[in-house]
Every structure is written in C-alpha cells, then in structure tokens.
C-alpha positions in Angstrom: -122.0 57.0 -7.1 -118.4 54.7 -6.7 -117.3 56.2 -9.9 -117.4 59.6 -8.8 -115.4 58.5 -5.9 -111.6 58.2 -7.7 -112.0 62.1 -9.4 -113.1 63.4 -5.7 -109.7 61.6 -4.5 -108.0 63.0 -6.9 -108.9 67.3 -7.2 -108.5 66.6 -3.0 -105.1 65.3 -3.0 -104.4 68.4 -5.7 -106.0 70.6 -3.6 -103.5 69.3 -0.8 -100.7 69.2 -2.1 -101.0 72.6 -4.3 -101.4 73.6 -0.7 -98.6 72.8 1.2 -96.5 74.2 -1.8 -97.7 77.5 -1.3 -96.8 76.7 2.1 -93.5 76.0 1.7 -93.1 78.8 -0.7 -94.9 81.8 1.7 -92.5 80.2 4.1 -89.7 80.1 2.4 -89.5 83.8 1.4 -90.7 85.5 4.4 -87.5 82.9 6.5 -85.3 84.5 3.8 -87.0 88.6 4.1 -86.8 87.8 8.2 -82.7 86.4 8.3 -81.5 89.6 6.7 -83.9 91.8 8.9 -82.8 90.1 11.8 -78.7 90.2 10.7 -78.8 93.8 9.9 -80.9 94.7 13.4 -78.3 91.9 15.4 -75.1 94.7 13.2 -77.3 97.6 13.8 -77.6 97.1 17.2 -73.9 95.8 17.8 -73.0 99.1 15.9 -74.5 100.8 19.3 -73.1 98.9 21.5 -69.6 100.0 20.0 -70.4 103.4 19.6 -71.7 103.8 23.2 -68.2 101.3 24.8 -65.9 104.1 22.8 -67.8 106.7 24.4 -67.8 105.5 27.5 -64.2 104.5 27.1 -62.5 108.4 25.9 -64.8 109.9 29.0 -62.7 106.4 31.4 -59.6 108.3 30.1 -60.6 111.6 30.4 -61.2 110.7 33.8 -58.3 108.8 34.4 -56.1 111.8 32.6 -57.6 114.1 35.4 -57.2 112.4 38.1 -53.3 111.6 37.6 -53.4 115.0 36.5 -54.3 116.5 39.8 -52.4 113.8 42.1 -49.7 112.4 40.2 -50.7 109.0 41.8 -49.8 106.4 39.0 -53.3 104.0 40.2 -55.1 106.9 39.0 -53.6 107.0 35.6 -55.1 102.5 35.2 -58.1 103.4 33.6 -56.8 106.0 31.2 -54.7 103.2 29.9 -57.2 100.6 29.7 -59.0 103.3 27.9 -56.7 103.9 25.3 -56.3 100.7 24.5 -60.1 99.2 24.1 -60.5 102.4 22.0 -58.3 101.0 18.7 -60.2 97.5 19.2 -63.7 99.1 19.4 -62.8 100.9 16.1 -61.7 98.0 14.6 -65.0 96.3 14.8 -66.8 99.3 13.8 -64.5 99.1 10.6 -65.7 95.8 9.9 -69.3 96.3 10.9 -69.4 99.2 7.8 -67.6 97.3 5.7 -70.1 97.2 2.4 -71.4 100.3 3.7 -69.0 103.5 2.1 -71.7 106.2 3.2 -70.8 104.9 7.8 -67.4 104.5 7.1 -66.8 108.1 5.4 -68.9 109.0 9.2 -66.3 106.7 10.5 -62.8 107.8 9.7 -64.2 111.4 10.9 -65.2 109.2 14.0 -61.5 108.3 13.9 -59.7 111.2 13.7 -61.8 113.7 16.5 -60.6 110.3 18.6 -57.1 110.3 17.6 -56.9 113.9 17.9 -58.8 113.8 21.7 -56.0 110.5 22.9 -52.8 112.6 21.7 -54.1 116.4 23.3 -54.9 113.8 26.2 -51.5 111.7 26.2 -49.4 114.6 25.8 -51.0 116.1 29.2 -50.4 112.8 30.5 -46.2 113.2 29.7 -46.0 116.8 30.4 -47.2 116.2 34.0 -45.3 112.9 34.1 -41.9 115.7 33.0 -42.9 118.0 36.0 -44.0 120.4 33.1 -46.9 121.7 35.2 -47.5 124.6 33.6 -47.0 123.3 30.3 -49.6 120.4 30.7 -52.0 123.2 32.7 -51.8 125.2 29.6 -53.0 122.7 27.4 -56.1 122.0 29.9 -57.1 125.5 29.8 -56.8 125.7 25.9 -60.3 124.1 24.5 -59.2 121.7 21.6 -59.9 118.9 24.3 -63.8 120.2 24.7 -64.1 120.5 21.2 -62.7 117.3 19.9 -64.9 115.6 22.6 -68.0 117.7 21.2 -67.0 116.4 18.5 -66.5 112.3 18.7 -70.1 112.7 20.9 -71.8 114.4 17.9 -70.2 111.4 15.7 -71.2 108.7 17.1 -74.7 110.7 17.4 -75.7 110.4 13.6 -74.1 106.8 13.6 -76.3 105.8 16.5 -79.1 107.4 14.5 -78.1 105.6 11.1 -78.3 102.8 13.0 -81.8 103.6 15.2 -83.1 104.5 11.2 -81.8 100.5 10.6 -83.3 99.4 12.9 -86.7 100.3 12.1 -86.2 99.7 8.6 -86.1 96.0 9.2 -88.5 95.7 12.2 -90.5 97.4 9.4 -89.6 94.4 6.5 -90.1 91.4 9.7 -93.2 93.1 10.6 -94.0 92.5 5.8 -93.0 88.7 6.4 -95.1 88.2 9.4 -97.7 90.1 7.3 -97.5 87.4 4.1 -97.0 84.6 7.1 -100.9 85.1 7.9 -102.0 85.7 4.6 -99.8 83.5 2.9 -101.4 80.6 5.9 -104.9 82.3 5.8 -104.8 81.3 1.7 -103.4 77.6 2.7 -105.4 76.8 5.4 -108.8 77.8 3.3 -107.6 75.7 0.2 -106.9 72.8 3.3 -109.9 72.8 4.5 -111.9 72.6 0.7 -109.8 69.3 0.6 -110.0 68.1 4.2 -113.6 68.4 3.2 -113.9 66.7 0.0 -111.4 64.0 1.8 -114.0 63.6 4.6 -117.0 63.3 2.3 -114.8 60.3 0.8 -113.9 59.2 4.5 -117.7 59.2 5.3 -118.6 56.7 3.0 -115.5 54.7 3.2 -116.3 53.6 7.0 -120.2 53.6 6.2 -118.8 50.1 4.2 -115.8 49.4 6.5 -118.5 50.2 9.0 -120.9 47.3 8.0 -117.7 45.0 6.6 -117.1 45.6 10.7 -120.4 44.2 11.7 -120.5 41.2 9.4 -117.0 40.5 10.6 -118.1 40.9 14.5 -121.1 38.8 14.1 -119.5 36.2 12.4 -116.5 36.6 14.9 -119.2 36.2 17.9 -121.0 33.3 16.2 -116.4 31.5 16.6 -116.3 32.7 19.9 -119.6 31.5 21.6 -118.9 28.0 19.9 -115.1 27.7 21.0 -117.1 28.6 24.7 -119.1 25.9 24.3 -116.9 23.4 23.4 -114.3 24.8 26.3 -117.0 24.1 28.8 -117.3 20.7 27.3 -113.9 20.1 27.7 -113.6 21.1 31.0 -116.8 19.4 32.3 -115.2 16.1 31.2 -111.8 16.8 32.1 -114.0 17.4 35.7 -115.9 13.9 35.0 -112.9 12.1 34.0 -110.9 13.5 37.0 -113.5 11.9 39.3 -114.4 8.6 37.9 -110.4 8.4 38.4 -111.3 9.0 41.8 -114.0 6.9 42.3 -112.4 4.0 40.4 -109.5 5.2 42.7 -111.5 4.9 45.3 -113.4 1.5 44.4 -109.6 -0.2 43.9 -108.5 0.9 46.9 -110.8 -0.8 48.7 -110.6 -3.9 46.5 -107.3 -4.5 47.8 -107.5 -3.3 51.0 -110.6 -5.6 51.6 -109.7 -8.4 49.0 -105.5 -8.8 49.0 -104.8 -7.4 52.6 -107.6 -10.4 53.6 -105.8 -13.5 51.4 -102.7 -12.0 52.3 -103.5 -11.5 56.2 -104.3 -14.9 56.1 -101.4 -16.4 53.9 -99.2 -14.6 57.2 -101.0 -16.6 59.9 -100.8 -19.6 57.9 -97.1 -19.7 57.7 -96.6 -18.2 61.0 -98.4 -22.0 61.8 -96.2 -23.7 59.6 -93.5 -22.5 61.0 -94.0 -22.9 64.8 -94.3 -26.8 63.6 -92.5 -27.3 61.7 -89.0 -25.6 64.1 -87.2 -29.2 63.6 -86.3 -28.5 59.9 -84.0 -25.8 59.4 -84.6 -26.0 55.6 -88.7 -25.7 55.6 -87.4 -23.2 58.6 -85.7 -20.9 56.5 -88.1 -20.6 53.9 -90.9 -19.9 55.5 -89.1 -17.3 56.9 -88.3 -16.0 53.1 -91.8 -16.0 52.5 -93.1 -14.4 55.1 -90.9 -11.7 54.7 -91.7 -11.8 50.5 -95.9 -11.4 52.6 -94.8 -8.2 54.9 -93.4 -7.4 51.2 -96.4 -7.5 49.5 -98.8 -6.6 52.5 -96.3 -3.3 51.9 -97.0 -2.3 48.9 -100.4 -3.0 49.6 -100.3 -0.5 51.9 -98.4 2.0 49.1 -100.9 1.2 46.5 -103.9 2.4 48.0 -102.4 5.3 49.9 -101.2 6.9 46.1 -105.0 5.2 45.1 -106.7 6.6 47.9 -104.9 8.0 51.3 -106.4 6.5 54.0 -104.7 9.0 56.3 -107.2 11.9 54.5 -110.1 10.1 56.1 -108.6 9.2 59.3 -106.0 11.6 60.0 -106.8 15.0 58.5 -105.2 17.2 55.8 -101.9 18.1 58.0 -101.3 14.3 59.5 -101.9 13.0 55.8 -98.9 15.6 54.2 -96.9 14.8 57.2 -96.7 11.4 56.7 -96.5 11.9 52.2 -93.4 14.3 53.5 -91.3 12.0 55.6 -92.6 8.9 53.7 -90.7 10.5 50.8 -87.6 11.7 52.8 -87.2 7.9 53.2 -87.2 7.3 49.5 -85.4 10.2 48.5 -83.2 11.1 50.8 -84.2 14.5 50.2 -84.5 16.8 53.3 -88.3 17.6 53.5 -89.0 21.0 56.0 -92.4 21.4 56.8 -94.1 24.1 58.6 -98.5 22.9 58.0 -101.4 24.9 60.3 -104.7 23.2 60.8 -107.0 24.0 57.9 -110.7 22.8 58.1 -112.3 22.1 54.6 -114.2 19.7 52.6 -113.5 16.4 51.5 -112.4 17.8 47.9 -110.6 20.1 48.6 -108.3 18.4 50.9 -107.8 15.9 48.1 -107.0 18.9 45.3 -104.3 19.4 47.9 -103.0 16.7 49.0 -102.5 15.3 45.2 -100.8 18.8 44.5 -98.2 18.1 46.7 -98.1 14.7 46.2 -97.7 15.4 42.0 -95.0 18.4 43.2 -93.2 16.0 45.3 -93.0 13.5 42.6 -91.3 16.3 39.8 -89.0 17.4 42.4 -87.6 13.2 42.9 -87.7 13.0 39.1 -86.2 16.4 37.8 -85.1 18.5 40.7 -82.3 17.1 41.4 -83.0 19.1 44.7 -81.2 18.2 47.8 -83.6 19.9 49.6 -87.3 20.6 50.1 -90.5 22.5 51.8 -94.0 22.0 52.4 -96.2 25.3 54.1 -99.4 24.8 54.5 -100.8 28.3 55.6 -104.5 29.3 57.4 -106.1 32.8 56.3 -109.8 31.8 57.7 -110.9 32.9 54.3 -108.8 30.8 51.9 -105.5 28.9 52.5 -102.4 28.2 50.3 -99.7 25.5 50.2 -96.6 25.7 48.7 -93.4 23.1 48.2 -90.6 24.5 46.9 -87.1 23.1 45.8 -83.9 23.9 45.6 -82.8 22.0 42.5 -82.2 22.9 39.2 -85.1 24.8 38.2 -86.2 25.6 34.5 -87.8 28.4 32.8 -91.2 28.1 33.1 -91.6 29.9 29.4 -89.9 27.0 27.5 -91.3 24.3 28.9 -94.8 23.2 27.5 -98.4 23.5 30.0 -98.2 19.2 29.9 -95.0 18.5 31.3 -94.0 17.3 34.4 -98.7 17.2 35.1 -98.3 20.5 34.9 -101.0 20.9 33.5 -103.9 18.4 35.4 -102.1 19.7 38.6 -103.7 23.2 37.4 -107.1 21.4 36.4 -107.7 20.3 39.5 -107.0 23.1 41.3 -109.3 25.8 39.3 -111.8 22.9 38.8 -112.1 23.0 43.1 -112.0 27.4 42.9 -108.7 28.2 43.3 -104.9 29.6 41.0 -101.9 27.7 41.1 -99.0 30.0 40.5 -95.4 28.2 39.3 -92.3 30.4 39.1 -89.3 28.7 38.7 -85.6 30.5 37.6 -82.6 27.6 36.0 -79.6 26.8 38.8 -82.0 28.7 41.9 -85.2 25.8 42.1 -88.9 26.2 41.8 -91.4 26.9 43.6 -95.2 25.9 43.2 -98.1 27.4 44.8 -102.2 27.0 45.3 -104.7 28.9 47.1 -108.1 27.7 47.2 -110.6 28.7 48.8 -112.1 28.0 52.4 -115.9 26.5 51.9 -117.8 27.9 55.3 -119.6 25.5 57.6 -123.0 24.8 56.8 
C-alpha cells in the first residue's frame, strides 16, 4: 500500500500543475480580449461624447448668433465666441480617435466641412451686424444655407454616432465571449482541481492516520513525563515547606534557649557586677573596669534581644502584627538612616500568616538596606475583610526584574513562603524608579 503513495502523489501534483497552467492561459487570453474590447468601448464612448459636444457647441453658437443679431448686445455674442473656439478642439480630438479608421475619417472630413461652412455663415452675419448692414445680415439669415448645413451636421454626426454604437455593441459581445470562455475554462480547471484534491485527500488521510498514531504515542510519553515532573515538583514543594517549618521551629527553640539560658546568665552577671561596684566605690580603677564590664553586659543583652527577635519575634505573639511591624520599621530606620513611613491597619489572621507577613517585610527591608540605595521606604498593610495586602516600597535605584535571577535577593524564598500561605507575591521595579514588593494573603475566618 505504501509503495503506491508516491505515484498517486505525483499524479495529483501533475494534475494540479496542468490545471494551474490551463487556468493561467485561459485567464491571459480572456484578459487580452477583454482589454481590447474595453479599449474599443472607451474610444466609442469618447467619440459619442465628443460628437454630442460638437452638436451642443453648434447649437450654442447659433443661439448666441441669433441673440446678438436681434439685440446687438455684445453679451449675447459671448456664447457664440466660446462655442466657436471649442469646436476646433473637439474636431481635433475626433481626428485623433479616428487615426486608425479610414472609413470614419472620411465621414469626419465631411462633418468638418459642414461645421466650417456653418461657422462661416454665422460669422458673416455677425460681421454684417457689427458693421451696421442690417439688410445684408437679414438676407443671410433668410437664406436656407445655415439650416441646410446644420441639418448636414446633425446627419453626419448621427452617422458617426451610429458607427460608434455598433462598435460599442461588438465590443460588448466580445467581452461576453471572453467571460463565457473564462467560465468554461474555470469549470474545466475546477474539475481537474477536484480530481487532484481527491487524490491528495486520500494520501493525506493515510498520512494523517500515521501521524495520529505517532501523536498518540508522543502524547502518552508526554503525559508520563508531566506526571513525573508534577510528582517531583510536589515533592520538592513539600520538602521546601517542611524545611521552612523546621527552620522556624529551630529558630523558636534557639530563641527560647537564648532567652532562658543566656538571658539568665547575662542578667545574673550584671547583678553581680552591680554588687561589686557598690562595694568598691573607693577603688577608682576597679570601678571604671566594672563600669566597662557593665556596658559590655548591656551590649550582650541587647545583642541577645536582637538575635532572639530575628529568630522568633516575641512581639508578634505578645503585641500583635501591627505593633511588630512598627517596631521592625522603627529599628530598621534607626540602623539604616532611611526614613520609613508606615500605614498599618489591624488584621485578624492566624499566627502562621502573621509570621509570613512579618518575614516578607523583614526580608524586603533587608534588601532595601543592602541594595536599594534609597532614602525613603513605605510599609502598608490593608485589611479587605476576605484578604490582606502588604506592600513594601522604596525610592531607590530599582532593577530590571527580567534580568535578575529568581533566587536573587531572597526572592525565591519570599515567593515560596507567600504561596505556601495560599497568597500571591508581586514584585514590580524599574531602574531608577524604585521597587515595590506586594503580597496578597487570604484571611482565615475565625472558627
């Protein structure tokens, strides 16, 4: 069956090529015949239009002549002069149109003679009227010369118009013949194209069947790969979430240990130093050293507090999200010298989502302090009943999000943390116009 496919394809292509050549030949022949016929139609229409203009000019000239003869007013002579001037141009146009038609040129010469004699008759009467010879121009008018010439002009012009009408009719017949030839040729070509198309469809059906089987095989393999990728992606997401939870748990454990153990030790040491300092008031050198030791212990206690807050913010559990963000923004402003504006609305959400918002703001402020080169930053928290929106923006140098790796500036971890809480993170930045990090998180309804 397969060895028959190439000959069938070749036959269909040959039929299609022959049909195309036949259609081109028929269209070209019809185009040439129609072009010649249309040219003849155009010439015939121009001839009829020019003949009508000549007749109109002669009528206008005769009307102007009669008006001038009766009134003697120069204004009545203007149509006569204008018509006489135009007649010559129209006769020249007819000579050009009849340049390749000897029979029509002979009739045109006859028409030109009658026109010239009629113009001469009218010109004579006008000059006699202008010279004041009333009897003479009245005599010229009473003769039948002008009327006979005008009748001859109408007759000759009518004969030329009839010839043009016949030419127009023959040209129309030729156009109809060309159209019929085109219809017959198109029908033949359509039949050949239908046969070629039928052969092509048979071959295409066979090829399509083979392609469908291959496509089904590829689809099964693609589905298997997609399932494997989906399973591994889910596993990686679960692993990342688990690692994030483990990290937060370890941070909480370290924070409690530092607070309970190290805090107790530092506080006890500070109390012992205070007791020694009260007993050694008479030894200035020892007092100075004890004062220095007290300052070191205070610094250690402050460092311990900052580490604990970074590991697990106690203010989040004790004071709530808004107060924690205010403390975070104020401490960041004091450390970095960047002015921080805050607009925070109370939001009722579970501790996990509060921690997500806190970590997102914390990471954003860290990035601003390291990379943004900003002078101002804003923290906004809005409550929309069903969801909360938190935004951190700066007026720093910004960056091009398309040219930054996904893991840069901790963006990957920030995005994963927000998406784990069923939220959406949006980062918009333009070089030289600052950066805006926005997250939308759903608010869990209280049970």
